[in-house]
TIMARBA-483181 format. One record per residue (C-alpha): residue number from 0; residue in three letters; x, y, z. Coordinates in pm, 1 decimal. Example, Ala and Ser with C-alpha at 12.3 -4.5 7.8 and 13.67 -1.06 7.14 Angstrom:
# residues 2
+-----+-----+----------+----------+----------+
!   n ! res !       c1 !       c2 !       c3 !
+-----+-----+----------+----------+----------+
!   0 ! ALA !   1230.0 !   -450.0 !    780.0 !
!   1 ! SER !   1367.0 !   -106.0 !    714.0 !
+-----+-----+----------+----------+----------+
***
This chain:
# residues 144
+-----+-----+----------+----------+----------+
!   n ! res !       c1 !       c2 !       c3 !
+-----+-----+----------+----------+----------+
!   0 ! UNK !  -1944.9 !   1771.2 !    440.6 !
!   1 ! UNK !  -2033.8 !   1699.2 !     85.6 !
!   2 ! UNK !  -1926.8 !   1998.8 !   -166.6 !
!   3 ! UNK !  -2180.2 !   2217.2 !   -341.0 !
!   4 ! UNK !  -1993.4 !   2288.7 !   -667.2 !
!   5 ! UNK !  -2183.4 !   2630.9 !   -763.9 !
!   6 ! UNK !  -2088.7 !   2840.8 !   -424.0 !
!   7 ! UNK !  -1753.2 !   2816.4 !   -223.7 !
!   8 ! UNK !  -1723.1 !   3087.9 !     39.6 !
!   9 ! UNK !  -1405.2 !   3189.7 !    -69.5 !
!  10 ! UNK !  -1562.8 !   3275.0 !   -454.7 !
!  11 ! UNK !  -1809.3 !   3126.5 !   -698.9 !
!  12 ! UNK !  -1702.5 !   2777.1 !   -858.0 !
!  13 ! UNK !  -1791.6 !   2689.6 !  -1237.1 !
!  14 ! UNK !  -1672.3 !   2379.0 !  -1380.4 !
!  15 ! UNK !  -1425.8 !   2473.6 !  -1698.6 !
!  16 ! UNK !  -1685.3 !   2404.1 !  -1916.6 !
!  17 ! UNK !  -1680.4 !   2664.9 !  -2202.5 !
!  18 ! UNK !  -1370.7 !   2763.8 !  -2365.1 !
!  19 ! UNK !  -1317.0 !   3085.3 !  -2182.6 !
!  20 ! UNK !  -1351.7 !   2922.3 !  -1840.7 !
!  21 ! UNK !  -1075.2 !   2649.1 !  -1952.6 !
!  22 ! UNK !   -837.2 !   2924.7 !  -2088.8 !
!  23 ! UNK !   -859.4 !   3089.7 !  -1757.6 !
!  24 ! UNK !   -737.3 !   2771.6 !  -1579.0 !
!  25 ! UNK !   -406.9 !   2712.4 !  -1799.4 !
!  26 ! UNK !   -229.8 !   2927.3 !  -1589.9 !
!  27 ! UNK !   -271.2 !   2680.6 !  -1311.5 !
!  28 ! UNK !   -104.7 !   2375.0 !  -1483.7 !
!  29 ! UNK !    197.9 !   2269.7 !  -1359.6 !
!  30 ! UNK !    369.4 !   2100.8 !  -1056.0 !
!  31 ! UNK !    391.5 !   2239.8 !   -687.4 !
!  32 ! UNK !    504.1 !   2142.6 !   -350.8 !
!  33 ! UNK !    483.4 !   2196.7 !     17.9 !
!  34 ! UNK !    706.7 !   2076.3 !    307.6 !
!  35 ! UNK !    533.3 !   2071.3 !    619.9 !
!  36 ! UNK !    742.8 !   2014.2 !    961.0 !
!  37 ! UNK !    736.3 !   2037.4 !   1314.2 !
!  38 ! UNK !    880.6 !   1910.0 !   1679.2 !
!  39 ! UNK !    635.1 !   1767.2 !   1878.2 !
!  40 ! UNK !    711.8 !   1928.8 !   2227.1 !
!  41 ! UNK !    866.1 !   1637.8 !   2433.5 !
!  42 ! UNK !    784.2 !   1391.2 !   2124.0 !
!  43 ! UNK !    895.2 !   1315.6 !   1766.7 !
!  44 ! UNK !    990.7 !   1546.1 !   1456.7 !
!  45 ! UNK !    689.0 !   1533.0 !   1219.2 !
!  46 ! UNK !    682.9 !   1595.3 !    887.1 !
!  47 ! UNK !    470.0 !   1572.6 !    573.2 !
!  48 ! UNK !    595.0 !   1614.7 !    189.8 !
!  49 ! UNK !    290.3 !   1722.8 !    -35.3 !
!  50 ! UNK !    332.3 !   1711.8 !   -425.9 !
!  51 ! UNK !     32.6 !   1829.3 !   -647.0 !
!  52 ! UNK !     31.3 !   1844.4 !  -1033.0 !
!  53 ! UNK !   -242.1 !   2021.4 !  -1209.0 !
!  54 ! UNK !   -305.8 !   1939.1 !  -1581.1 !
!  55 ! UNK !   -567.8 !   1924.2 !  -1877.0 !
!  56 ! UNK !   -695.1 !   1586.9 !  -1955.4 !
!  57 ! UNK !  -1001.2 !   1608.2 !  -2242.6 !
!  58 ! UNK !  -1126.9 !   1957.8 !  -2172.9 !
!  59 ! UNK !  -1130.8 !   1909.4 !  -1788.2 !
!  60 ! UNK !   -880.3 !   2000.7 !  -1547.0 !
!  61 ! UNK !   -745.6 !   1767.1 !  -1237.7 !
!  62 ! UNK !   -513.7 !   1750.4 !   -962.1 !
!  63 ! UNK !   -317.0 !   1440.0 !   -852.3 !
!  64 ! UNK !   -223.2 !   1496.7 !   -510.4 !
!  65 ! UNK !     56.8 !   1300.5 !   -288.2 !
!  66 ! UNK !    158.2 !   1376.8 !     45.4 !
!  67 ! UNK !    370.2 !   1107.0 !    238.3 !
!  68 ! UNK !    508.2 !   1147.9 !    587.7 !
!  69 ! UNK !    593.4 !    931.9 !    923.9 !
!  70 ! UNK !    206.8 !    892.0 !    942.7 !
!  71 ! UNK !     30.5 !    992.4 !    617.8 !
!  72 ! UNK !     58.5 !    816.0 !    284.3 !
!  73 ! UNK !   -231.1 !    999.0 !     56.6 !
!  74 ! UNK !   -280.1 !    959.1 !   -311.8 !
!  75 ! UNK !   -597.1 !   1163.5 !   -438.2 !
!  76 ! UNK !   -731.0 !   1295.3 !   -788.3 !
!  77 ! UNK !   -927.6 !   1621.2 !   -746.7 !
!  78 ! UNK !  -1134.0 !   1808.2 !   -991.1 !
!  79 ! UNK !  -1018.2 !   2151.8 !  -1036.1 !
!  80 ! UNK !  -1291.1 !   2444.1 !  -1052.5 !
!  81 ! UNK !  -1196.6 !   2800.9 !  -1042.0 !
!  82 ! UNK !  -1065.3 !   3105.8 !  -1278.6 !
!  83 ! UNK !   -722.1 !   3255.1 !  -1362.1 !
!  84 ! UNK !   -723.9 !   3404.2 !   -953.9 !
!  85 ! UNK !   -892.1 !   3118.9 !   -785.1 !
!  86 ! UNK !   -930.6 !   2714.5 !   -779.9 !
!  87 ! UNK !  -1049.3 !   2459.8 !   -555.7 !
!  88 ! UNK !   -983.7 !   2087.0 !   -564.0 !
!  89 ! UNK !  -1307.4 !   1835.6 !   -511.2 !
!  90 ! UNK !  -1206.6 !   1513.8 !   -454.3 !
!  91 ! UNK !  -1228.5 !   1278.2 !   -743.4 !
!  92 ! UNK !  -1094.5 !    949.6 !   -639.8 !
!  93 ! UNK !   -804.0 !    758.0 !   -487.2 !
!  94 ! UNK !   -517.2 !    697.9 !   -651.1 !
!  95 ! UNK !   -268.6 !    357.1 !   -605.7 !
!  96 ! UNK !   -156.9 !    315.5 !   -265.6 !
!  97 ! UNK !   -385.0 !    567.5 !   -122.2 !
!  98 ! UNK !   -476.9 !    525.3 !    276.4 !
!  99 ! UNK !   -707.0 !    786.0 !    323.3 !
! 100 ! UNK !  -1038.1 !    830.2 !    112.7 !
! 101 ! UNK !  -1279.1 !   1153.1 !    164.9 !
! 102 ! UNK !  -1640.4 !   1137.3 !     45.9 !
! 103 ! UNK !  -1725.8 !   1226.9 !   -332.8 !
! 104 ! UNK !  -1753.6 !   1578.0 !   -372.4 !
! 105 ! UNK !  -1553.8 !   1676.5 !    -72.3 !
! 106 ! UNK !  -1389.0 !   2057.9 !   -109.3 !
! 107 ! UNK !   -987.0 !   1942.1 !    -44.1 !
! 108 ! UNK !   -836.3 !   2272.5 !    -57.0 !
! 109 ! UNK !   -870.6 !   2598.9 !   -265.0 !
! 110 ! UNK !   -598.7 !   2810.1 !   -360.7 !
! 111 ! UNK !   -585.8 !   3216.9 !   -484.0 !
! 112 ! UNK !   -284.5 !   3350.9 !   -667.9 !
! 113 ! UNK !   -162.6 !   3696.5 !   -653.9 !
! 114 ! UNK !    140.8 !   3865.1 !   -816.4 !
! 115 ! UNK !    352.7 !   3670.0 !   -624.9 !
! 116 ! UNK !    233.5 !   3398.9 !   -428.6 !
! 117 ! UNK !      2.2 !   3159.1 !   -391.6 !
! 118 ! UNK !   -233.4 !   3116.1 !    -79.9 !
! 119 ! UNK !   -380.7 !   2781.4 !     28.2 !
! 120 ! UNK !   -725.8 !   2755.6 !    234.2 !
! 121 ! UNK !   -745.7 !   2407.5 !    364.8 !
! 122 ! UNK !  -1083.2 !   2288.1 !    376.3 !
! 123 ! UNK !  -1154.6 !   1896.8 !    460.8 !
! 124 ! UNK !   -801.8 !   1804.9 !    398.6 !
! 125 ! UNK !   -573.0 !   1981.4 !    671.6 !
! 126 ! UNK !   -174.7 !   2069.9 !    699.2 !
! 127 ! UNK !     -0.2 !   1914.6 !   1026.2 !
! 128 ! UNK !     56.7 !   2281.1 !   1161.8 !
! 129 ! UNK !    -83.5 !   2613.1 !   1145.1 !
! 130 ! UNK !   -405.8 !   2770.4 !   1116.6 !
! 131 ! UNK !   -586.8 !   2599.7 !    851.1 !
! 132 ! UNK !   -893.2 !   2822.2 !    835.3 !
! 133 ! UNK !   -667.2 !   3131.1 !    743.7 !
! 134 ! UNK !   -495.3 !   3174.4 !    378.9 !
! 135 ! UNK !   -147.1 !   3150.4 !    414.9 !
! 136 ! UNK !    144.0 !   3080.2 !    142.4 !
! 137 ! UNK !    228.1 !   2715.7 !    193.1 !
! 138 ! UNK !    249.9 !   2559.4 !   -180.4 !
! 139 ! UNK !    495.4 !   2708.5 !   -448.3 !
! 140 ! UNK !    525.3 !   2632.4 !   -820.6 !
! 141 ! UNK !    806.2 !   2369.8 !   -892.0 !
! 142 ! UNK !    839.9 !   2454.7 !  -1266.5 !
! 143 ! UNK !    797.8 !   2753.5 !  -1469.2 !
+-----+-----+----------+----------+----------+
***
């Protein structure tokens, strides 16, 4: 489902086009990780290692995502929309070695920060286990 950049069920999105909006996204810059694993009943152990890097380039914010596991090898770039409390990652392009491609403007996932945790709201991109429709603590920041 293509993503409407003006509205999200979680919050209203605005591209970081003004200096004030750009300043609000600076707190998200950094590296994030999530390790998802589970044992299939009477089957194999499954895992996916997610790495996410959020950065600013020429006044716009992007997130490069790598997800690698037994059956997963995804490398995507997303545009970042939001503010200091919420962001959404919208598919921008494939990166080298990618094996999964959503349609342009697809909402991949959203994040919400509180004082200590980062809650993940999975959208088009889903984790291996858990309820992807409920905000849960998955990713953590791996650098200060």
